[in-house]
C-alpha positions as CSV (number, residue, x, y, z in Angstrom):
1,M,0.1,0.0,0.0
2,G,2.8,2.4,0.7
3,L,4.5,1.7,-2.6
4,N,1.3,2.3,-4.4
5,A,0.6,5.5,-2.5
6,R,4.2,6.6,-3.4
7,E,3.3,5.8,-7.1
8,V,0.3,8.1,-6.9
9,V,2.5,11.0,-5.6
10,R,4.9,10.2,-8.5
11,V,2.2,10.4,-11.0
12,F,1.0,13.8,-9.8
13,A,4.6,15.1,-9.8
14,C,5.2,13.6,-13.3
15,S,2.1,15.1,-14.7
16,T,3.1,18.5,-13.4
17,Q,6.5,18.3,-14.9
18,L,5.1,17.1,-18.2
19,S,2.8,20.2,-18.3
20,F,5.7,22.4,-17.6
21,N,7.8,20.7,-20.3
22,L,5.1,21.2,-22.9
23,S,4.7,24.8,-22.0
24,K,8.5,25.2,-22.2
25,Q,8.6,23.6,-25.7
26,R,5.9,26.1,-26.9
27,Y,7.8,29.1,-25.7
28,N,11.1,27.7,-26.9
29,L,9.6,27.3,-30.3
30,M,8.3,31.0,-30.4
31,L,11.4,32.6,-28.8
32,E,14.3,30.6,-30.3
33,P,15.0,33.1,-33.1
34,I,15.2,35.9,-30.6
35,K,17.4,33.8,-28.4
36,K,19.7,33.1,-31.3
37,T,20.0,36.8,-32.0
38,A,20.8,37.6,-28.4
39,L,23.5,34.8,-28.3
40,S,25.2,36.4,-31.2
41,L,26.5,39.1,-28.8
42,Q,27.7,36.6,-26.4
43,H,31.3,37.0,-27.8
44,E,31.4,40.6,-26.9
45,M,29.9,40.1,-23.5
46,D,32.4,37.5,-22.6
47,Q,35.3,39.8,-23.5
48,M,33.9,42.4,-21.2
49,K,33.3,39.8,-18.4
50,N,36.8,38.7,-18.7
51,A,38.1,42.2,-18.3
52,F,36.1,42.8,-15.2
53,R,37.1,39.3,-13.8
54,S,40.8,40.1,-14.2
55,V,40.4,43.2,-12.2
56,R,38.6,41.3,-9.5
57,D,41.2,38.6,-9.3
58,I,43.9,41.2,-8.9
59,V,42.0,43.2,-6.1
60,A,40.7,40.1,-4.2
61,P,44.1,39.2,-2.6
62,L,44.7,42.7,-1.6
63,E,41.3,43.0,0.0
64,L,41.7,39.7,1.8
65,E,45.1,40.8,3.1
66,I,43.8,44.2,4.4
67,E,40.2,43.4,5.7
68,N,40.4,39.8,6.8
69,M,40.5,39.6,10.7
70,E,40.1,35.9,11.3
71,E,44.0,35.4,11.4
72,V,44.2,38.4,13.8
73,A,41.6,36.6,16.1
74,T,43.6,33.4,16.2
75,M,46.9,35.2,16.9
76,K,45.2,37.3,19.7
77,E,44.0,34.1,21.4
78,Q,47.3,32.3,21.3
79,N,49.1,35.6,22.5
80,N,46.8,35.9,25.4
81,D,47.1,32.2,26.5
82,L,50.9,32.6,26.6
83,D,50.7,35.9,28.6
84,V,48.4,34.3,31.1
85,H,50.7,31.4,31.4
86,F,53.6,33.6,32.2
87,K,51.4,36.0,34.3
88,T,52.6,39.1,32.3
89,W,50.8,42.0,30.8
90,L,48.4,41.1,27.9
91,R,50.0,42.3,24.6
92,P,46.8,42.2,22.6
93,S,45.3,44.7,25.0
94,E,48.3,47.0,24.7
95,I,48.0,46.9,21.0
96,E,44.3,47.5,20.9
97,T,44.8,50.4,23.3
98,K,47.6,51.9,21.1
99,Y,45.6,51.9,17.9
100,L,42.4,53.0,19.6
101,N,43.8,56.3,20.4
102,M,45.2,57.0,16.9
103,P,43.1,59.5,15.0
104,E,41.4,58.7,11.6
105,K,40.9,61.7,9.1
106,S,39.8,59.6,6.3
107,V,38.8,56.1,5.1
108,E,42.4,55.6,3.9
109,D,43.8,56.3,7.3
110,H,41.3,53.8,8.7
111,F,42.5,50.9,6.4
112,Q,46.1,51.9,6.9
113,K,45.8,51.8,10.7
114,L,44.0,48.4,10.5
115,Y,46.8,46.9,8.3
116,E,49.5,48.2,10.7
117,K,47.7,46.7,13.6
118,K,47.6,43.4,11.8
119,L,51.4,43.4,11.1
120,E,52.0,44.1,14.8
121,Y,50.0,41.2,15.7
122,R,52.0,39.0,13.4
123,C,55.2,40.1,14.9
124,E,53.9,39.3,18.4
125,Y,52.7,35.9,17.0
126,E,56.0,35.0,15.8
127,L,57.5,35.7,19.3
128,T,54.8,33.6,20.8
129,Q,55.6,30.7,18.6
130,A,59.3,30.9,19.5
131,K,58.3,30.8,23.3
132,K,56.2,27.8,22.7
133,V,59.1,26.0,21.0
134,C,61.2,26.7,23.9
135,I,58.7,25.4,26.3
136,E,58.2,22.2,24.4
137,A,62.0,21.7,24.3
138,F,62.3,22.1,28.2
139,S,59.2,19.7,28.7
140,L,60.8,17.1,26.5
141,A,64.1,17.3,28.4
142,Y,62.2,17.0,31.7
143,D,60.3,13.9,30.7
144,T,63.4,12.2,29.3
145,C,65.2,13.0,32.7
146,C,62.2,11.5,34.7
147,N,62.3,8.2,32.6
148,N,66.0,7.8,32.9
149,V,66.3,8.7,36.6
150,R,64.1,6.3,38.8
151,H,63.9,6.1,42.6
152,A,64.6,2.7,44.3
153,N,61.3,2.4,46.0
154,A,59.1,3.7,43.1
155,W,57.4,0.3,42.6
156,L,55.6,0.9,46.1
157,L,53.6,3.7,44.7
158,C,52.4,1.8,41.6
159,W,51.8,-1.7,43.3
160,P,48.2,-1.0,44.4
161,L,47.2,-0.1,40.8
162,R,48.4,-3.6,39.7
163,F,46.1,-5.4,42.2
164,K,42.9,-6.8,40.8
165,Y,39.9,-7.3,43.0
166,A,37.3,-9.9,42.3
167,C,33.6,-9.0,42.7
168,N,30.2,-10.2,41.9
169,F,30.8,-13.8,42.9
170,L,28.3,-16.2,41.1
171,N,25.8,-17.9,43.5
172,L,26.3,-21.7,43.6
173,L,23.5,-23.6,42.0
174,H,21.4,-25.3,44.6
175,K,21.2,-29.0,43.9
176,G,19.2,-31.5,45.9
177,D,15.9,-33.2,46.1
178,T,12.8,-31.2,47.0
179,C,9.4,-32.6,48.1
180,D,6.2,-31.9,46.1
181,S,3.5,-32.7,48.5
182,R,0.1,-31.3,48.0
183,E,-2.6,-30.2,50.4
184,K,-6.3,-30.7,49.9
185,M,-7.0,-27.1,49.0
186,E,-4.2,-26.9,46.5
187,R,-5.2,-30.0,44.4
188,S,-7.6,-28.0,42.1
189,K,-4.9,-25.5,41.2
190,Y,-2.0,-28.0,40.9
191,V,-0.7,-28.5,37.4
192,D,1.0,-31.9,36.6
193,I,3.9,-31.4,34.6
194,Y,3.7,-34.9,33.1
195,S,0.1,-34.3,32.0
196,M,-0.8,-32.9,28.5
197,S,-4.2,-31.4,29.7
198,Y,-4.8,-27.9,30.6
199,V,-6.4,-26.8,34.0
200,R,-9.4,-24.7,34.0
201,T,-7.6,-21.3,34.3
202,Q,-5.1,-22.2,31.6
203,H,-7.8,-23.0,29.3
204,S,-9.8,-19.7,29.8
205,K,-6.5,-17.6,29.3
206,L,-5.6,-19.5,26.2
207,V,-9.2,-18.7,24.7
208,T,-8.8,-15.1,25.6
209,Q,-5.3,-14.7,24.0
210,I,-6.6,-16.6,20.8
211,L,-9.6,-14.1,20.5
212,K,-7.0,-11.2,20.9
213,V,-4.8,-12.7,18.0
214,M,-7.9,-13.4,15.8
215,L,-8.8,-9.6,16.3
216,E,-5.3,-8.7,15.0
217,V,-5.7,-11.1,12.1
218,V,-9.1,-9.3,11.1
219,T,-7.2,-6.0,11.3
220,A,-4.3,-7.2,9.1
221,T,-6.8,-8.7,6.6
222,T,-8.6,-5.3,6.3
223,F,-5.4,-3.6,5.3
224,V,-4.5,-6.4,2.8
225,M,-7.9,-6.0,1.2
226,L,-7.5,-2.2,1.1
227,D,-4.1,-2.6,-0.6
228,R,-5.6,-5.0,-3.2
229,L,-8.4,-2.5,-3.8
230,F,-5.9,0.4,-4.3
231,Y,-3.9,-1.7,-6.8
232,E,-7.0,-2.6,-8.9
233,A,-7.9,1.1,-9.1
234,L,-4.5,2.2,-10.2
235,D,-4.3,-0.8,-12.7
236,V,-7.5,0.6,-14.3
237,V,-6.0,4.0,-14.7
238,R,-2.8,2.5,-16.1
239,Q,-4.7,0.7,-18.8
240,H,-6.8,3.8,-19.9
241,A,-4.5,6.8,-19.2
242,H,-1.8,6.3,-21.8
243,L,-1.7,9.1,-24.5
244,E,0.7,9.8,-27.5
245,F,0.5,12.4,-30.2
246,V,2.8,13.9,-32.8
247,H,3.4,17.6,-33.2
248,Q,4.6,18.5,-36.8
249,G,4.9,21.8,-38.5
250,T,7.0,24.2,-40.6
251,Q,8.5,27.6,-39.3
252,D,9.2,30.2,-42.0
253,L,10.3,33.7,-40.8
254,K,12.0,36.2,-43.1
255,I,12.9,39.7,-42.0
256,E,14.4,42.3,-44.3
257,V,16.0,45.7,-43.4
258,E,15.9,48.2,-46.2
259,G,18.3,51.0,-46.1
260,I,22.0,51.8,-46.6
261,G,22.6,54.0,-43.6
262,L,24.7,53.4,-40.5
263,L,21.7,52.5,-38.3
264,A,20.2,50.2,-41.0
265,N,23.5,48.2,-41.3
266,L,23.7,47.9,-37.4
267,L,20.0,46.8,-37.2
268,R,20.5,44.5,-40.1
269,K,23.4,42.7,-38.2
270,L,21.4,42.3,-35.1
271,I,18.3,40.8,-36.6
272,N,20.0,38.8,-39.4
273,N,19.6,35.5,-37.3
274,L,15.8,36.2,-37.0
275,S,15.3,35.0,-40.5
276,S,15.0,31.1,-40.6
277,T,13.1,28.4,-42.2
278,R,12.9,24.9,-40.6
279,D,10.5,21.9,-40.1
280,S,9.8,20.5,-36.7
281,R,8.4,17.2,-35.7
282,R,8.0,16.2,-32.2
283,V,6.4,13.1,-30.5
284,M,4.7,13.7,-27.1
285,T,3.7,10.9,-24.7
286,N,2.7,10.6,-21.1
287,K,4.1,7.0,-20.8
288,L,6.4,7.8,-17.9
289,C,3.4,9.5,-16.1
290,V,1.1,6.5,-16.3
291,P,1.0,4.8,-12.8
292,Q,2.7,1.5,-12.5
293,P,1.0,-0.2,-9.5
294,R,2.6,-3.1,-7.7
295,A,0.6,-6.0,-6.2
296,M,1.7,-7.4,-2.9
297,P,4.0,-10.5,-3.5
298,P,2.6,-13.8,-2.3
299,I,5.5,-14.2,0.1
300,Y,4.2,-11.4,2.2
301,F,0.9,-13.2,2.8
302,L,2.9,-16.1,4.1
303,K,4.9,-13.8,6.3
304,I,1.7,-12.2,7.7
305,Y,-0.5,-15.1,8.3
306,G,2.4,-17.5,9.0
307,G,3.4,-15.1,11.7
308,Y,0.0,-15.3,13.3
309,V,0.1,-19.0,13.0
310,W,3.4,-19.2,14.8
311,I,1.9,-16.9,17.5
312,L,-1.0,-19.3,18.0
313,L,1.5,-22.2,18.2
314,L,3.4,-20.3,21.0
315,L,0.2,-19.6,22.9
316,Y,-0.7,-23.3,22.7
317,I,2.8,-24.5,24.1
318,N,3.2,-21.7,26.6
319,P,1.5,-23.6,29.4
320,Y,4.0,-26.4,28.8
321,T,7.0,-24.1,28.8
322,L,5.9,-22.6,32.2
323,R,6.2,-26.2,33.7
324,L,9.8,-26.0,33.3
325,R,10.0,-23.7,36.3
326,R,9.0,-26.8,38.4
327,K,12.5,-27.0,39.8
328,A,12.8,-23.6,41.2
329,I,9.1,-23.7,42.6
330,Q,9.9,-27.0,44.2
331,A,12.8,-25.5,46.1
332,V,10.6,-22.6,47.4
333,R,7.9,-24.9,48.3
334,A,10.2,-27.3,50.1
335,H,11.7,-24.5,52.2
336,Y,8.1,-23.4,53.2
337,L,6.9,-27.0,54.0
338,S,10.1,-27.5,56.1
339,G,9.3,-24.6,58.2
340,E,5.8,-25.8,58.6
341,N,6.8,-29.3,59.6
342,L,9.3,-27.9,62.1
343,L,6.6,-25.7,63.6
344,S,4.1,-28.6,63.8
345,L,6.7,-30.8,65.5
346,R,7.6,-28.2,68.1
347,M,3.9,-27.4,68.9
348,K,3.1,-31.2,69.0
349,F,6.0,-32.2,71.2
350,P,7.0,-29.0,73.2
351,Y,9.0,-30.9,75.9
352,L,10.8,-33.3,73.6
353,L,11.4,-30.8,70.6
354,G,11.4,-27.6,72.4
355,W,15.0,-26.9,71.4
356,L,13.6,-26.3,67.8
357,D,12.8,-22.9,69.1
358,A,16.5,-21.9,68.2
359,L,15.3,-22.2,64.4
360,P,13.5,-19.2,63.1
361,A,11.3,-21.4,60.8
362,A,10.1,-23.4,63.9
363,R,8.8,-20.3,65.7
364,M,5.4,-18.8,65.4
365,T,4.8,-15.5,63.5
366,C,2.4,-12.7,64.2
367,L,-1.0,-13.5,62.8
368,I,-1.4,-10.0,61.4
369,C,1.9,-8.6,60.3
370,G,3.9,-11.9,59.9
371,E,6.8,-10.9,62.1
372,T,8.7,-13.9,63.6
373,E,8.6,-14.2,67.4
374,P,11.9,-14.1,69.2
375,R,13.4,-17.1,71.1
376,T,12.0,-17.9,74.5
377,G,14.8,-16.7,76.4
378,R,15.1,-13.4,74.5
379,R,11.5,-12.2,74.7
380,T,10.8,-8.8,76.2
381,P,7.8,-8.7,78.6
382,G,4.9,-7.0,76.9
383,R,6.2,-7.3,73.3
384,W,4.4,-10.5,72.4
385,H,0.9,-11.7,73.4
386,C,-0.6,-15.3,73.2
387,C,-4.3,-16.0,72.8
388,T,-5.8,-16.6,76.2
389,V,-7.7,-19.8,74.7
390,P,-5.5,-22.9,75.6
391,T,-6.3,-24.5,72.2
392,C,-5.4,-21.3,70.2
393,P,-1.7,-21.4,69.1
394,F,-1.6,-17.9,67.5
395,V,0.6,-15.0,68.8
396,Y,0.6,-11.2,68.2
397,C,3.3,-8.6,68.4
398,A,2.5,-5.6,70.6
399,E,1.4,-3.1,67.9
400,C,-1.0,-5.7,66.2
401,W,-2.4,-6.8,69.6
402,E,-3.3,-3.1,70.4
403,D,-4.8,-2.7,66.9
404,A,-6.9,-5.9,67.4
405,G,-8.3,-4.5,70.6
406,G,-6.6,-6.8,72.9
407,H,-8.4,-10.0,71.8
408,C,-7.6,-12.7,69.3
409,L,-9.0,-12.4,65.9
410,A,-8.9,-16.1,65.1
411,C,-11.2,-16.8,68.1
412,D,-13.6,-13.9,67.3
413,P,-17.2,-15.4,67.1
414,S,-18.1,-13.0,64.3
415,L,-15.3,-14.6,62.1
416,N,-16.3,-18.2,62.7
417,E,-19.1,-17.8,60.2
418,L,-16.7,-17.3,57.5
419,S,-15.6,-20.4,55.6
420,D,-12.3,-21.2,54.1
421,V,-13.6,-21.0,50.6
422,D,-14.9,-17.4,51.3
423,S,-11.2,-16.4,52.4
424,L,-9.6,-17.7,49.1
425,S,-8.7,-15.4,46.3
426,D,-9.3,-16.2,42.5
427,D,-5.9,-14.8,41.7
428,D,-3.8,-17.3,43.5
429,L,-0.9,-18.5,41.5
430,L,-0.7,-21.9,40.0
431,R,1.3,-24.5,41.6
432,Y,3.5,-26.8,39.4
C-alpha cells in the first residue's frame, strides 16, 4: 500500500513536470529566433566579463590581506594564552589601546591603521611561537630525565594499581531433592507437569489470547484488502490513461531591413539571425506519467499469516514451557513446608522438641503482620501476646495486639461464620 501511495504521488509530480515541459517547448519554439540573436552578442559580452574578472582577481588578494581579521583573532587568542601562562601583561590589550587612540581623518587612514595593527599582531605571534618551541623543548628534556632517573622504591607507589579485586561472585546452583506434596485445598490449582491437559484457568487464558490474536488477524486482513483495492484502481488508470501524439509543422520567418545608412546596417546585423526556415516534428507521450502499481508479493501473505499461526502455536505451548520452572518452585515450596513441619513438631511435642525454638522457621509468627517471634529466652515482657484460649496457638506482636483491641481475631465469634472458601482469592498463583 505504501509503494502504491508513493506511485500516486509520483504520477502527480510527473504530470506537473510534463505540463511544464510542454509549455517550455511552446515558448522555446516561439522565442528561439530571438534567443539566437541575443546569443550572437555573447562573444562581446564574454570579453567584457573577462576584463572585469581580471580586475577582480587582482584586487581580491589585496582586499583579503587588508580586511580579513580571522587571522588576527587566532593570533590574539594564542598571545593571550601565553601571557596568562607567564602571568605578564596582555600584549593584545596593549596593541588595541595603542591603535584605539590613533586619529582617523579619512577612510584611507582607517585601512592603513587596520593593516599596521595586523602586522604588529603578526610580529607578536612569531614571538609567541618561539616561546612555545622553547617550552616544548624544556618539557621534553624534563620527561626524558624522569624516565631515565628512577627512585629505588618507586614500585611501592605503583603496586596498588596492579592489584585486581574480584567481585560479583556467582551464586552456587542449589542441587538437591525437594518434595512436592500437595494439600487438599491446592489440588484444584495443581498442574501436573507430566500431563498434556490444561487446567481450567489455563484453558480460559488460552481462549482469551486466541481471541485477541484473531482480532489482530481481522485488522491485518482489512489492510490487505484495502491494498488490493488500491492496486486494482491504479491498474484501471494505467490501462486507460496512456496518450501519445505527434506535433509536426514548418516555421518560415524572413525579415528584411531596407536602407544603406549606419543605423540600418547595425540593425541588419542584429536581426539577421531572426530569418529562418525549418521543419519541426515532435512526439509527445505521457508514458512515464502513467501509474505502475505493484501488487503485494505472495511471500508477504505467508509472512503475515504465518506469523499469526506461529503466535497461536506459541500460545498453545506456553503452559508447557511454564512447567519448566518446576525445579525452582519445588525448592521454594520445600523450604516453606520444612518450616511448617518444624513448627508442627515443636507445637506437638513441646517438651521433647522444644529445642527447635532456636530455628526461626520453627517459631510462630504474628497473625497480622507476619513478624517472627523471638526465642523464648530473649522475649521482652509486653512485646508479644498469646491468645488466652488454651487450644489457640496464635501469637501477636505488641502493635498488632493493640490494633486488634486486645483479643484474638482467630477466636472472634463473628469470624467463625466465614468459611475457608470465602477467604480464598481467585488470583492465587498456579502450583507446578
